[in-house]
N, C-alpha and C positions, 0 to 999 in steps of 0.2 A: 504493500500499503504506500508506504513509503517514498516508492521510487515514480511511482504511477504520479503521484498529490507535488512529485517535485519538477510535474512540466511545468505548474502555475508561477513556484517559486521562480523556474529563470523566466518565466512573459514577466515576473512582477519584478525583476532586475531589471530586464532589457527595458521595461514600461519608466524604471529610474533612472538609465542611462539617459534615455532618450530626453526623459522631459532637465535633467541636472544639463544637458547639451545646448536644449535650449532658451534655458535661462543665461547660461552663457555667453550664447550669439547676441541674448538683446540686450547683455549686460555693455559685452564690445561695441555693439553700434550706439549706444546710448556713449559710450565713453568716446568714442570714433564724430560720433556725427554731433551738429548742433544742436541747441536749444529744443527745437523742433520736435526733433527724432520721436517717434512711437515704436516702442519695443512692441515685437509679434507677441500676441497672445498663448497662453500656454491652457487655455483652459477646455475644455473637452465639450466638443459640439457635442456629441451623441443623444444623450438622457435629456438632456433640462431643456434643449429646445425643441426636441419634438411632444414635448409635453403640451407647449404651447402652437405646435402648428395645424392646422385646421379643426380647432377645439370648435370652431362655430357650426357645429354641429350639436345636433343633442344629445346621443353618447355619449360622455367619454370613460373611459378607460383609468383605472387607477395602475399607475407607472410607478414601482419602487428603484432607484437607483440601486444597481449592484454592481458601481466602480469598483474593481480588483476584490472581488466576490471568488473563489475555487468553488467548485461545484461539480459531483459525482452527477452525470446525465443517466436517465433511466435507461434501462440494456432490457434487447430483446431477448427470451428463451430460444429461440431459433433464427438465426442472422439474414436479413436479405442479402443473397449473391451477390446482387448485381441494383443500381441504384432504379426506382419508381417514381417516373412522371407522367402524370396527369399533366393535361391542356381543358383546357374548359370556358368559353363564351359565358359571362354572367349580365345581366341587364342590372341597371340600376335599380329593379324592382327586387332583385334580390335571387340566391340560390345555395346552391350545395355543392361540393365537388369534392368527391371520394378518393384512398386509395388506399383500397381494401385488402390487398398485401404487408400492409405495416398499418391493421385495423385504425385507418386514423380516416376522419371529415374535416370540412373547413367549409362552414357556412358563412354565407355572407350574407346582413341585414337589408332590408329594404333603404335606401338612402346612404347607405355608406361610403358611395361618391359621385363624385358632380360627372354630366354627361349620360350618353345611354347605354354603352354597356365597354368590359374590360376585357379582357383575355385573361383570365389564371392559369399561371401554371404552379403545380407542386411537386415537388421531387422529395422522397424520401430516402435520404442516404442510406449506401450498401453497408452492410456489418450490422453489428450485436448497438450499436450506439441509436438512438430513437433521437432525432435531428432531422429536419424538416428545412430544406429552401425553398421563400416562397417568392412568388414574379406577378409584377412588372417588380423588379427591383428599387427601394425607396422610396415609393407611392407611401402617403401617408392618408386614414382615412378618416371623414367629418364622422361614422360610428364604428367600433372596434369589430372585428370578426368574430367569430368564434371556433374555433380550433379543439376537436373532439377528440384525444388518445384512446381506448381501451385497455385495458389493465392485465387480462385476461394472460398473455404468452408474454408476460413481463416478469422481474426480475423485484417488481418493491412487495415489497415487505423480507425479503430474503436475501433483499444486497447487503453486503457488508462495506462498512466505513470507516476508516483509519482513526485515531486520538483526537478527539479536538474536532469531529464532522456528526450531524446530529440530520435526520431522516427531515426531507420535506418537497415534498410533492410541488415541484411549481415549474409552471411556464416561465420559459428565463429567456432573452432575446441575446446575440451573441452579434456582434457586427461583423467581425472576422473570423475565419475558418482557421485564420496563425494564431489566432489565440484559443482556439479549442483542438484536442484530439479526438477527433472522431473514431479515434480505432479503438482507445482505451474509455472515451467517455469523461474524459476530467479535460476543464481548462477554467476559461477566466469569462463570463458574461455582464453584457451590460444593464440589464435591467431583467425587474421580475414583474410580473404582470398577472393580475386580477387573476385569480384561480380557485377554481370549487369543484369537490368531486359531487358526482351523480351514480345514479343506478346503482346505491348500496356500497358506491367505493369500488365497484369494476370500470368505473369511466373517471377519463379527468378532464376537465375543461377549462379553457382559458385566451384567454382576451388576446387578441390581434390587432394593434393599433396602428401598425407601421409593416413592412416590411425589411428585411429579409428572411434571417436566417434565429432561426429557435427550436431549445429541447426542451425535453421536461427534466428538472432538476429532480433528484431522489435526494441528494444528498448534500448540503455545503457548511461551510463555517460557521 
């Protein structure tokens, strides 16, 4: 377990080194420039900026920043041999797109976006880690979509976590696959989304306020 979770430690160190480099560059620019020089911002624009983008819609999702939080993703008992992709055109009246091989369904509510229709693409990543890529990338919705994952064929309830981690079944957004090891299921996520259990604990449902990458976290710090 220690070796696996060290993937997160390596990312933290990399991010810290990058941040220090940016701060050093800013200081150098101020020292060498005139009084009107503006230092570059080092604030992350991922979680906070997206909470207000498109919030004029009637449905608002509760987003919790998860910056620098290491998680273990939920695992399939039977790995997908290859990635599975489904594409469907859904009108602004709403609709659903399912990935039966992954026990997954994405529901688009009426009024979730402007315009007549959008071509949605859902990809379940190959392997054991329950992780998805949604397209079009970068889109922010007026109302959150609903992601539904069946738990029958997962390791929920039997997962083994290292010291310092606790079970937590939560939908989570990750902005970069470089921060997440889809083979081991360990990585750093950017946001935790509103999540609930349904169907007597056999299904987990979470909000999708924007695209693209999501996992179901089964354990975190």
